[in-house]
SEFIZA-3560 file (N, C-alpha, C; in Angstrom, 3 decimals):
REM SEFIZA-3560
<numar><xx>81.443</xx><yy>101.254</yy><zz>113.002</zz><atom>N</atom></numar>
<numar><xx>82.642</xx><yy>101.931</yy><zz>112.503</zz><atom>CA</atom></numar>
<numar><xx>82.856</xx><yy>101.537</yy><zz>111.044</zz><atom>C</atom></numar>
<numar><xx>83.186</xx><yy>102.496</yy><zz>110.229</zz><atom>N</atom></numar>
<numar><xx>83.443</xx><yy>102.228</yy><zz>108.817</zz><atom>CA</atom></numar>
<numar><xx>84.698</xx><yy>101.374</yy><zz>108.675</zz><atom>C</atom></numar>
<numar><xx>84.649</xx><yy>100.512</yy><zz>107.692</zz><atom>N</atom></numar>
<numar><xx>85.808</xx><yy>99.648</yy><zz>107.446</zz><atom>CA</atom></numar>
<numar><xx>86.949</xx><yy>100.458</yy><zz>106.860</zz><atom>C</atom></numar>
<numar><xx>88.141</xx><yy>100.130</yy><zz>107.286</zz><atom>N</atom></numar>
<numar><xx>89.328</xx><yy>100.767</yy><zz>106.706</zz><atom>CA</atom></numar>
<numar><xx>89.683</xx><yy>100.004</yy><zz>105.433</zz><atom>C</atom></numar>
<numar><xx>90.083</xx><yy>100.714</yy><zz>104.456</zz><atom>N</atom></numar>
<numar><xx>90.494</xx><yy>100.138</yy><zz>103.185</zz><atom>CA</atom></numar>
<numar><xx>91.837</xx><yy>99.414</yy><zz>103.379</zz><atom>C</atom></numar>
<numar><xx>91.937</xx><yy>98.147</yy><zz>102.935</zz><atom>N</atom></numar>
<numar><xx>93.212</xx><yy>97.431</yy><zz>103.084</zz><atom>CA</atom></numar>
<numar><xx>94.393</xx><yy>98.165</yy><zz>102.446</zz><atom>C</atom></numar>
<numar><xx>94.137</xx><yy>98.860</yy><zz>101.360</zz><atom>N</atom></numar>
<numar><xx>95.213</xx><yy>99.619</yy><zz>100.704</zz><atom>CA</atom></numar>
<numar><xx>95.686</xx><yy>100.743</yy><zz>101.630</zz><atom>C</atom></numar>
<numar><xx>94.735</xx><yy>101.399</yy><zz>102.287</zz><atom>N</atom></numar>
<numar><xx>95.085</xx><yy>102.480</yy><zz>103.214</zz><atom>CA</atom></numar>
<numar><xx>95.882</xx><yy>101.932</yy><zz>104.400</zz><atom>C</atom></numar>
<numar><xx>95.464</xx><yy>100.792</yy><zz>104.910</zz><atom>N</atom></numar>
<numar><xx>96.184</xx><yy>100.178</yy><zz>106.028</zz><atom>CA</atom></numar>
<numar><xx>97.610</xx><yy>99.851</yy><zz>105.607</zz><atom>C</atom></numar>
<numar><xx>97.773</xx><yy>99.237</yy><zz>104.440</zz><atom>N</atom></numar>
<numar><xx>99.108</xx><yy>98.870</yy><zz>103.985</zz><atom>CA</atom></numar>
<numar><xx>99.977</xx><yy>100.095</yy><zz>103.692</zz><atom>C</atom></numar>
<numar><xx>99.340</xx><yy>101.192</yy><zz>103.297</zz><atom>N</atom></numar>
<numar><xx>100.091</xx><yy>102.437</yy><zz>103.068</zz><atom>CA</atom></numar>
<numar><xx>100.794</xx><yy>102.856</yy><zz>104.365</zz><atom>C</atom></numar>
<numar><xx>100.113</xx><yy>102.684</yy><zz>105.489</zz><atom>N</atom></numar>
<numar><xx>100.676</xx><yy>103.070</yy><zz>106.786</zz><atom>CA</atom></numar>
<numar><xx>101.654</xx><yy>102.029</yy><zz>107.322</zz><atom>C</atom></numar>
<numar><xx>101.660</xx><yy>100.849</yy><zz>106.709</zz><atom>N</atom></numar>
<numar><xx>102.602</xx><yy>99.800</yy><zz>107.139</zz><atom>CA</atom></numar>
<numar><xx>103.777</xx><yy>99.668</yy><zz>106.176</zz><atom>C</atom></numar>
<numar><xx>103.863</xx><yy>100.583</yy><zz>105.232</zz><atom>N</atom></numar>
<numar><xx>104.957</xx><yy>100.554</yy><zz>104.247</zz><atom>CA</atom></numar>
<numar><xx>106.304</xx><yy>100.584</yy><zz>104.971</zz><atom>C</atom></numar>
<numar><xx>107.193</xx><yy>99.693</yy><zz>104.563</zz><atom>N</atom></numar>
<numar><xx>108.520</xx><yy>99.631</yy><zz>105.177</zz><atom>CA</atom></numar>
<numar><xx>108.577</xx><yy>98.786</yy><zz>106.434</zz><atom>C</atom></numar>
<numar><xx>107.466</xx><yy>98.185</yy><zz>106.800</zz><atom>N</atom></numar>
<numar><xx>107.408</xx><yy>97.342</yy><zz>108.003</zz><atom>CA</atom></numar>
<numar><xx>108.243</xx><yy>96.097</yy><zz>107.798</zz><atom>C</atom></numar>
<numar><xx>109.017</xx><yy>95.729</yy><zz>108.812</zz><atom>N</atom></numar>
<numar><xx>109.778</xx><yy>94.477</yy><zz>108.773</zz><atom>CA</atom></numar>
<numar><xx>108.909</xx><yy>93.354</yy><zz>109.319</zz><atom>C</atom></numar>
<numar><xx>108.761</xx><yy>92.297</yy><zz>108.543</zz><atom>N</atom></numar>
<numar><xx>107.975</xx><yy>91.135</yy><zz>108.969</zz><atom>CA</atom></numar>
<numar><xx>108.922</xx><yy>89.986</yy><zz>109.262</zz><atom>C</atom></numar>
<numar><xx>108.561</xx><yy>89.031</yy><zz>110.130</zz><atom>N</atom></numar>
<numar><xx>107.304</xx><yy>88.992</yy><zz>110.860</zz><atom>CA</atom></numar>
<numar><xx>107.217</xx><yy>90.101</yy><zz>111.909</zz><atom>C</atom></numar>
<numar><xx>105.975</xx><yy>90.448</yy><zz>112.252</zz><atom>N</atom></numar>
<numar><xx>105.751</xx><yy>91.543</yy><zz>113.193</zz><atom>CA</atom></numar>
<numar><xx>104.598</xx><yy>91.202</yy><zz>114.130</zz><atom>C</atom></numar>
<numar><xx>104.694</xx><yy>91.704</yy><zz>115.345</zz><atom>N</atom></numar>
<numar><xx>103.613</xx><yy>91.538</yy><zz>116.317</zz><atom>CA</atom></numar>
<numar><xx>102.600</xx><yy>92.664</yy><zz>116.143</zz><atom>C</atom></numar>
<numar><xx>101.462</xx><yy>92.504</yy><zz>116.790</zz><atom>N</atom></numar>
<numar><xx>100.445</xx><yy>93.551</yy><zz>116.756</zz><atom>CA</atom></numar>
<numar><xx>101.029</xx><yy>94.872</yy><zz>117.240</zz><atom>C</atom></numar>
<numar><xx>101.769</xx><yy>94.846</yy><zz>118.333</zz><atom>N</atom></numar>
<numar><xx>102.323</xx><yy>96.075</yy><zz>118.911</zz><atom>CA</atom></numar>
<numar><xx>103.273</xx><yy>96.760</yy><zz>117.935</zz><atom>C</atom></numar>
<numar><xx>104.090</xx><yy>95.971</yy><zz>117.253</zz><atom>N</atom></numar>
<numar><xx>105.018</xx><yy>96.543</yy><zz>116.267</zz><atom>CA</atom></numar>
<numar><xx>104.251</xx><yy>97.188</yy><zz>115.111</zz><atom>C</atom></numar>
<numar><xx>103.166</xx><yy>96.540</yy><zz>114.678</zz><atom>N</atom></numar>
<numar><xx>102.342</xx><yy>97.094</yy><zz>113.598</zz><atom>CA</atom></numar>
<numar><xx>101.724</xx><yy>98.426</yy><zz>114.014</zz><atom>C</atom></numar>
<numar><xx>101.171</xx><yy>98.470</yy><zz>115.225</zz><atom>N</atom></numar>
<numar><xx>100.528</xx><yy>99.698</yy><zz>115.725</zz><atom>CA</atom></numar>
<numar><xx>101.566</xx><yy>100.822</yy><zz>115.824</zz><atom>C</atom></numar>
<numar><xx>102.730</xx><yy>100.526</yy><zz>116.398</zz><atom>N</atom></numar>
<numar><xx>103.764</xx><yy>101.555</yy><zz>116.543</zz><atom>CA</atom></numar>
<numar><xx>104.231</xx><yy>102.072</yy><zz>115.190</zz><atom>C</atom></numar>
<numar><xx>104.412</xx><yy>101.177</yy><zz>114.237</zz><atom>N</atom></numar>
<numar><xx>104.871</xx><yy>101.587</yy><zz>112.906</zz><atom>CA</atom></numar>
<numar><xx>103.813</xx><yy>102.466</yy><zz>112.239</zz><atom>C</atom></numar>
<numar><xx>102.556</xx><yy>102.058</yy><zz>112.334</zz><atom>N</atom></numar>
<numar><xx>101.473</xx><yy>102.836</yy><zz>111.726</zz><atom>CA</atom></numar>
<numar><xx>101.388</xx><yy>104.231</yy><zz>112.354</zz><atom>C</atom></numar>
<numar><xx>101.582</xx><yy>104.311</yy><zz>113.670</zz><atom>N</atom></numar>
<numar><xx>101.563</xx><yy>105.620</yy><zz>114.339</zz><atom>CA</atom></numar>
<numar><xx>102.663</xx><yy>106.520</yy><zz>113.788</zz><atom>C</atom></numar>
<numar><xx>103.849</xx><yy>105.961</yy><zz>113.623</zz><atom>N</atom></numar>
<numar><xx>104.968</xx><yy>106.748</yy><zz>113.089</zz><atom>CA</atom></numar>
<numar><xx>104.704</xx><yy>107.210</yy><zz>111.662</zz><atom>C</atom></numar>
<numar><xx>103.897</xx><yy>106.427</yy><zz>110.931</zz><atom>N</atom></numar>
<numar><xx>103.580</xx><yy>106.755</yy><zz>109.544</zz><atom>CA</atom></numar>
<numar><xx>102.377</xx><yy>107.692</yy><zz>109.433</zz><atom>C</atom></numar>
<numar><xx>101.826</xx><yy>108.096</yy><zz>110.572</zz><atom>N</atom></numar>
<numar><xx>100.730</xx><yy>109.062</yy><zz>110.562</zz><atom>CA</atom></numar>
<numar><xx>99.360</xx><yy>108.461</yy><zz>110.320</zz><atom>C</atom></numar>
<numar><xx>99.172</xx><yy>107.208</yy><zz>110.692</zz><atom>N</atom></numar>
<numar><xx>97.873</xx><yy>106.554</yy><zz>110.499</zz><atom>CA</atom></numar>
<numar><xx>96.792</xx><yy>107.267</yy><zz>111.312</zz><atom>C</atom></numar>
<numar><xx>95.584</xx><yy>107.291</yy><zz>110.754</zz><atom>N</atom></numar>
<numar><xx>94.477</xx><yy>107.927</yy><zz>111.471</zz><atom>CA</atom></numar>
<numar><xx>93.907</xx><yy>106.973</yy><zz>112.525</zz><atom>C</atom></numar>
<numar><xx>92.983</xx><yy>107.497</yy><zz>113.299</zz><atom>N</atom></numar>
<numar><xx>92.400</xx><yy>106.747</yy><zz>114.411</zz><atom>CA</atom></numar>
<numar><xx>91.720</xx><yy>105.462</yy><zz>113.940</zz><atom>C</atom></numar>
<numar><xx>91.064</xx><yy>105.510</yy><zz>112.781</zz><atom>N</atom></numar>
<numar><xx>90.345</xx><yy>104.340</yy><zz>112.255</zz><atom>CA</atom></numar>
<numar><xx>91.318</xx><yy>103.188</yy><zz>111.987</zz><atom>C</atom></numar>
<numar><xx>92.430</xx><yy>103.489</yy><zz>111.347</zz><atom>N</atom></numar>
<numar><xx>93.434</xx><yy>102.465</yy><zz>111.036</zz><atom>CA</atom></numar>
<numar><xx>94.047</xx><yy>101.924</yy><zz>112.326</zz><atom>C</atom></numar>
<numar><xx>94.416</xx><yy>102.813</yy><zz>113.231</zz><atom>N</atom></numar>
<numar><xx>95.020</xx><yy>102.375</yy><zz>114.498</zz><atom>CA</atom></numar>
<numar><xx>94.053</xx><yy>101.517</yy><zz>115.301</zz><atom>C</atom></numar>
<numar><xx>92.789</xx><yy>101.901</yy><zz>115.307</zz><atom>N</atom></numar>
<numar><xx>91.783</xx><yy>101.146</yy><zz>116.047</zz><atom>CA</atom></numar>
<numar><xx>91.673</xx><yy>99.720</yy><zz>115.513</zz><atom>C</atom></numar>
<numar><xx>91.684</xx><yy>99.575</yy><zz>114.204</zz><atom>N</atom></numar>
<numar><xx>91.632</xx><yy>98.234</yy><zz>113.618</zz><atom>CA</atom></numar>
<numar><xx>92.874</xx><yy>97.425</yy><zz>113.972</zz><atom>C</atom></numar>
<numar><xx>94.028</xx><yy>98.028</yy><zz>113.863</zz><atom>N</atom></numar>
<numar><xx>95.266</xx><yy>97.315</yy><zz>114.187</zz><atom>CA</atom></numar>
<numar><xx>95.279</xx><yy>96.892</yy><zz>115.660</zz><atom>C</atom></numar>
<numar><xx>94.721</xx><yy>97.735</yy><zz>116.525</zz><atom>N</atom></numar>
<numar><xx>94.695</xx><yy>97.419</yy><zz>117.956</zz><atom>CA</atom></numar>
<numar><xx>93.765</xx><yy>96.251</yy><zz>118.266</zz><atom>C</atom></numar>
<numar><xx>92.865</xx><yy>95.929</yy><zz>117.346</zz><atom>N</atom></numar>
<numar><xx>91.948</xx><yy>94.799</yy><zz>117.551</zz><atom>CA</atom></numar>
<numar><xx>92.537</xx><yy>93.463</yy><zz>117.088</zz><atom>C</atom></numar>
<numar><xx>93.709</xx><yy>93.503</yy><zz>116.488</zz><atom>N</atom></numar>
<numar><xx>94.345</xx><yy>92.257</yy><zz>116.046</zz><atom>CA</atom></numar>
<numar><xx>94.690</xx><yy>91.389</yy><zz>117.260</zz><atom>C</atom></numar>
<numar><xx>94.771</xx><yy>90.070</yy><zz>117.056</zz><atom>N</atom></numar>
<numar><xx>95.109</xx><yy>89.179</yy><zz>118.180</zz><atom>CA</atom></numar>
<numar><xx>96.491</xx><yy>89.501</yy><zz>118.750</zz><atom>C</atom></numar>
<numar><xx>96.591</xx><yy>89.490</yy><zz>120.077</zz><atom>N</atom></numar>
<numar><xx>97.842</xx><yy>89.818</yy><zz>120.762</zz><atom>CA</atom></numar>
<numar><xx>98.922</xx><yy>88.761</yy><zz>120.572</zz><atom>C</atom></numar>
<numar><xx>98.516</xx><yy>87.516</yy><zz>120.498</zz><atom>N</atom></numar>
<numar><xx>99.475</xx><yy>86.408</yy><zz>120.546</zz><atom>CA</atom></numar>
<numar><xx>99.876</xx><yy>85.912</yy><zz>119.167</zz><atom>C</atom></numar>
<numar><xx>99.714</xx><yy>86.738</yy><zz>118.148</zz><atom>N</atom></numar>
<numar><xx>99.992</xx><yy>86.301</yy><zz>116.784</zz><atom>CA</atom></numar>
<numar><xx>101.137</xx><yy>87.094</yy><zz>116.167</zz><atom>C</atom></numar>
<numar><xx>101.963</xx><yy>86.400</yy><zz>115.396</zz><atom>N</atom></numar>
<numar><xx>102.991</xx><yy>87.064</yy><zz>114.595</zz><atom>CA</atom></numar>
<numar><xx>102.478</xx><yy>87.106</yy><zz>113.163</zz><atom>C</atom></numar>
<numar><xx>102.567</xx><yy>88.245</yy><zz>112.544</zz><atom>N</atom></numar>
<numar><xx>102.102</xx><yy>88.403</yy><zz>111.178</zz><atom>CA</atom></numar>
<numar><xx>103.310</xx><yy>88.287</yy><zz>110.261</zz><atom>C</atom></numar>
<numar><xx>103.244</xx><yy>87.325</yy><zz>109.341</zz><atom>N</atom></numar>
<numar><xx>104.390</xx><yy>87.003</yy><zz>108.488</zz><atom>CA</atom></numar>
<numar><xx>104.567</xx><yy>87.982</yy><zz>107.337</zz><atom>C</atom></numar>
<numar><xx>103.467</xx><yy>88.610</yy><zz>106.909</zz><atom>N</atom></numar>
<numar><xx>103.516</xx><yy>89.488</yy><zz>105.741</zz><atom>CA</atom></numar>
<numar><xx>102.250</xx><yy>90.358</yy><zz>105.699</zz><atom>C</atom></numar>
<numar><xx>102.189</xx><yy>91.323</yy><zz>104.788</zz><atom>N</atom></numar>
<numar><xx>101.010</xx><yy>92.195</yy><zz>104.699</zz><atom>CA</atom></numar>
<numar><xx>99.713</xx><yy>91.440</yy><zz>104.440</zz><atom>C</atom></numar>
<numar><xx>99.776</xx><yy>90.331</yy><zz>103.722</zz><atom>N</atom></numar>
<numar><xx>98.570</xx><yy>89.546</yy><zz>103.453</zz><atom>CA</atom></numar>
<numar><xx>97.997</xx><yy>88.993</yy><zz>104.750</zz><atom>C</atom></numar>
<numar><xx>98.854</xx><yy>88.534</yy><zz>105.652</zz><atom>N</atom></numar>
<numar><xx>98.391</xx><yy>88.041</yy><zz>106.957</zz><atom>CA</atom></numar>
<numar><xx>97.658</xx><yy>89.143</yy><zz>107.723</zz><atom>C</atom></numar>
<numar><xx>98.192</xx><yy>90.345</yy><zz>107.665</zz><atom>N</atom></numar>
<numar><xx>97.568</xx><yy>91.475</yy><zz>108.360</zz><atom>CA</atom></numar>
<numar><xx>96.179</xx><yy>91.739</yy><zz>107.770</zz><atom>C</atom></numar>
<numar><xx>96.090</xx><yy>91.809</yy><zz>106.446</zz><atom>N</atom></numar>
<numar><xx>94.799</xx><yy>92.069</yy><zz>105.798</zz><atom>CA</atom></numar>
<numar><xx>93.787</xx><yy>90.974</yy><zz>106.116</zz><atom>C</atom></numar>
<numar><xx>94.240</xx><yy>89.727</yy><zz>106.145</zz><atom>N</atom></numar>
<numar><xx>93.353</xx><yy>88.607</yy><zz>106.439</zz><atom>CA</atom></numar>
<numar><xx>92.818</xx><yy>88.719</yy><zz>107.870</zz><atom>C</atom></numar>
<numar><xx>93.692</xx><yy>89.027</yy><zz>108.802</zz><atom>N</atom></numar>
<numar><xx>93.282</xx><yy>89.146</yy><zz>110.212</zz><atom>CA</atom></numar>
<numar><xx>92.305</xx><yy>90.318</yy><zz>110.386</zz><atom>C</atom></numar>
<numar><xx>92.548</xx><yy>91.414</yy><zz>109.695</zz><atom>N</atom></numar>
<numar><xx>91.650</xx><yy>92.565</yy><zz>109.789</zz><atom>CA</atom></numar>
<numar><xx>90.286</xx><yy>92.219</yy><zz>109.186</zz><atom>C</atom></numar>
<numar><xx>90.298</xx><yy>91.455</yy><zz>108.098</zz><atom>N</atom></numar>
<numar><xx>89.045</xx><yy>91.010</yy><zz>107.494</zz><atom>CA</atom></numar>
<numar><xx>88.205</xx><yy>90.158</yy><zz>108.438</zz><atom>C</atom></numar>
<numar><xx>88.867</xx><yy>89.405</yy><zz>109.300</zz><atom>N</atom></numar>
<numar><xx>88.151</xx><yy>88.566</yy><zz>110.263</zz><atom>CA</atom></numar>
<numar><xx>87.569</xx><yy>89.395</yy><zz>111.400</zz><atom>C</atom></numar>
<numar><xx>88.153</xx><yy>90.543</yy><zz>111.696</zz><atom>N</atom></numar>
<numar><xx>87.644</xx><yy>91.452</yy><zz>112.735</zz><atom>CA</atom></numar>
<numar><xx>86.342</xx><yy>92.078</yy><zz>112.275</zz><atom>C</atom></numar>
<numar><xx>86.364</xx><yy>92.573</yy><zz>111.057</zz><atom>N</atom></numar>
<numar><xx>85.245</xx><yy>93.363</yy><zz>110.541</zz><atom>CA</atom></numar>
<numar><xx>84.073</xx><yy>92.514</yy><zz>110.257</zz><atom>C</atom></numar>
//
């Protein structure tokens, strides 16, 4: 699967309130019209983690890919 651009991911998370869980990130991205590639990456984030800010999200996604 092609890597999603961190800028594109953050575009779909614009306005997100942090800290946020994986589920909150996925739901917010869906409401923002994220494509399947972005949603798929967000769904691979660890379930038991709270993301404090957009940098945490990008770092976690980088570890997936």
